[in-house]
N, C-alpha and C positions, 0 to 999 in steps of 0.2 A: 504493499499500500504506499509505504514511504517512498519507494522507488518510483511509483506512478506519479506521485505528487511532485517529486523532484524533476521527472521528465516533463511534466506539464509546465512546471516553472521555467525550465530551459526553453521550451517551445515558445512560451509567452515572451520571454526575454529576446529570443531570436526574432520574432515578429516585430518587437519594438525597435530592435536595431535596424531591421530592414525598412521599417516605416520611416525612421529618422533619415536613413540613407536616401530613400526615394523622395522624401519631401524636402531635402536640403535646398536652401535658397541661395541665390547669388547675393554677395554683399561686398561693399568696398572694404578692402583689407583682408579678403578671403585667404590670401597666401602669406599673411604677416608672420606666421610661424614656420611654414614649410618652404617659402621662397620670398623672403622679405624684400629683395631687390628687384622683383619682377617689373614693376612700373618703370624704374630707372633704366633697366636693361632694354626694355622695349622702346622707351623714348630715345635713348642714346643711339640705338640701332636705326630707328626711324629718322632721326636727325642726320645721321651719316648719309642717308640716301637723299633726303629732302634738301640738304645743303647743296648737293650737286645737281639735283633735278627737282626744283620746287613744284613743277607741274605734276609730280607723282601724287600730290595731296588729293587731287580730285579722283583719280582712279582708286586710291585706297579707300576713300570715303564711299565711293560707288560699290566697291567690292564688299564692304560691310553691309551695305544696303541690299545688295543682291543676295548675299548669304542669308540674311534674316528673312527675306521674303519667300524663301523656299526651304521648307522643313525647319524653320526657325533659325536662330543664330547658333548654328552648330558646326560651322566650318566646312559644310558639305561642298561649298563652292571651291574649296581648295583642293579637292580630291581629283586625281588624274583618272582618265578613262582607262579601262582594262580591256582585255580581249573579249570578255563576256559582258561588258557594260559600258555604255557611253555616259559620261558624267556631265554634271551641270556646266562645268568649265568649258565644254565644247558646244554648248547651246549658242545659237547665233547672238543673243543679247550679251553673252559673256565672252565672246571671242575677242572683244576689244578691251577686256580688262587687263590692267597692267599692275605691277607692284608685288607679284608673288615672291620675288626675290627678297623683298623686305621682310615678309612674314617668315620665310625660310631662314633668313639670317638671324632674326630674333629668336626663332625656335632653337637653332643651333647653339646660340649663346646661352639660352636658358637650360638646355639639356646639359651643358657643362656645369652650370651653376647649381641646378637642382633637378637632376634627371627624373623623367617620368612624372612631373608634378604639374606643369602648366599646360592647359589645353591650347590647341591652335585657334579655337574659336575665341578664347579670351585674348590671345595675342592679336588677332585681327581687330577685335573691338578696341583694344588699346591703341594699336597702330593707326586706325582711322581717326581716333580722337587726337592723337599726338600730331599726326600729319597736318590736320586742320589748324591746330594751335600753333604749330611751328611756322605757318605762313601768316601769323598774326590774326588768325580767326578765333572763334570761340573755343572754350574748353568745357568739359562736362565730367562729372563723376562717372566712372565705369565700374559698376558692381561686377565682381568676378566670381568664378566658381562654375562656369559653363563646362559641360563635357562635350567632346567631339562626337558627331554622328558617324555612323558606319555606312550610310547609304547616300548615294548621289546619282540622280537620274536626269539625263538630258531633257526628256520630255516634260518633266515637272518644272524645270526652269523656263522652258518655252511657254508653258501654260500659265504659270503663276506670277512671273515678273511683269510689272507694268511696262508698257511699250510707249515709244514716242508718239504713237498714233492713237492712243486712247482718248476717248471723250470723257467728260466729267462723270457721267453715270458709271462708266467702267472703272475709272479711278476710285471713285467713292466706294464702290463695291469691293474692289481689290484691297484697298486699305482697311475698310471696315471689317473684312473677314479676318484681319489680323489684329483687331482691337484698336486700330488707329482711326481717329475721327477726321472731320473735314479740316479743322484747324491744323492738325498734324500733317495732313496732305499739303496744305499751303506752305507751312513752315519748312517741311522737309524738301519741298520743291525748290526752296531757296538755296539748296546745295548746288543748283545749276549756276550759281553766281561764279563758280570756278570751273575750269576745265574746257575741253574741246569736244567737238562732235564731228563724225563723218557726214559728208554731204548726203549720202543715201538715206540717212535717218530723217531727213526733212525735205528732200528734193521734190516730193510730190506736191508740196505746198507752193513750189516755185513753177512747176511745169505741168502738172497733171492732177489737180486737186480732186476733181470729181470724175476723172477718167475721160474728160473731154478736152484735154490740152489747156486747161484753165489754171489760174492761180488762186490761192486761198484769199478770199475777200476780207478775211479778218486780220490780214497781215499788212503792215504799212508798205505802200508801193515803193517808196524810196529804199526801205530796208530790203525788199525783194530785189530791186535792181542791183544793190550792192552785193547781195548774195549770189546773184546770177553771174557776176563777174568771176567769182571764185569757184562756183559750183556749176559745171556744165551738166547737161542731161546724162544720166547713167554713170556719173562719176562715183567710183567706189573707193577712192584713195585719199582725196583731199579732205583735210579737216579744217574747221573754222571755230572761232571763239563762241562759247555758249552765251557769254555775257559781253557783248561788243564793247571794247575799250576798257573793260574792267575784269577780264577773265582770270587775272592773277590775284585779285583782291576779294576777300570774303566780306562783301558789303551788301547793301540793300538795293543797289542799282538794278539787280535782276527784276525786282518787283516794279521799279519805276519804268523800266523798258517794256516789260510785259504789259503794264497798264497803258502804255503809249503805242502798243503793237509794233514796237521797234526792236524787240528782243524776245527771248524765249523762242528758240529755234523750233521746238517741237509742237505738234498739235496738242500734246498733253499740257504744255505750258499755256497755250492760248485757251485751253479748256477751262482754266481757272477763272477766266472772265465770263464764262457762260452761265454761271450760277449765282443767284443772289446770296446764297449762303457763304460764298467765298469772298465776296467783295469787302465786307467789313474787315476781314483779316488782312487782305491785301492793302486796303487803305490804312489800316493801323501800322503795317510794316513800312509803307511808303512814307507816312507822316511821322513815324516814331524815330527814336534815336537808334544808333548802331548797337548801343548797349542793350536796348530792349529786344532787338532782333536776336542778338547773341543769347540772351536769356531764354527766349522762346525756342530757339534752335537747340540749345543745350537740353531743355526739358523734353523736346520731341525725340532727340537722339537717344537719351537715356531710356525713354519709353520704348522706342523701336528696338533697342539693344536687348530687351527682355522678351521678345517674341518667341513663344513656344520653346523655352529653354529645356535643355537636357541637363540634369544635375544628379548628384548622388551616384547611384549605381546605374543610371540610365546613360549609355554612351561610354566613351573611353577617353584616355589621354593618349593621343597619337604620339608615336616616337618621331615620325616624319609627317609633315602636314599634308603631303600629297598622296599618302597611301594609308590605308587602315592597318592596324597592327596585325 
């Protein structure tokens, strides 16, 4: 009888341990005992690359965004395809991603400092934040403790990532499915204030908007004329500034230009003007201070960074970010 009671006690204790492991939450300072220098190492590694190529800030931010929108923020975008599986990385929206070497370098440094401790998904979240702050953009707290996913499927990226051609209804639905509201949509779109885009992502607005050889009537004609000089029909190689004249600065010019129809290359940017629910947020960001934009962007990024997280015993800590253990 005593033996049965003892076994019952052990089983209860085991379930309690499993429950704690599975319900573990991310938190700032998660690695304070196991890898206290994690944030310093990631920032120094990111700074090494950003100091030589400041334009990497936009791709690293975009990589974090693309990771979180497919299977949550679990580093699945970092995985390479295998003979038996095509991974997210090779989906068309992700083929222009850059900056994987930054994540790999940070992971290598952390494996020397504290082997098998820090997830690749946490490294990506930190590197995206650090890259933006290193070009004098906003910074935000990054709760840590994510685990890396073991699955990455090309078709899921093609299906779940927002596209440059989305209308407002589609964008609202895509963001809403992940717990992000309309304000988050507007604020996170402000990430387009930095970076570049290939002509093919918006050329239909210049040459064949409705399939009849027409232009997008919602785009400023002078802006169209300038873009046509750079982007010829069927151009798949040329890149242009996302935020004309200000693509290296993390500022509110993006919203000003979108409101004037002179910026915002994508239909998805222009879509922000098609709903009465987004106008108050755009007006607030246009009229407000840079500090206010940074505050709102930081809150939205912290919220996005918590989408469908894997923690505790769910997932793994990859030894290399491009392959599962």
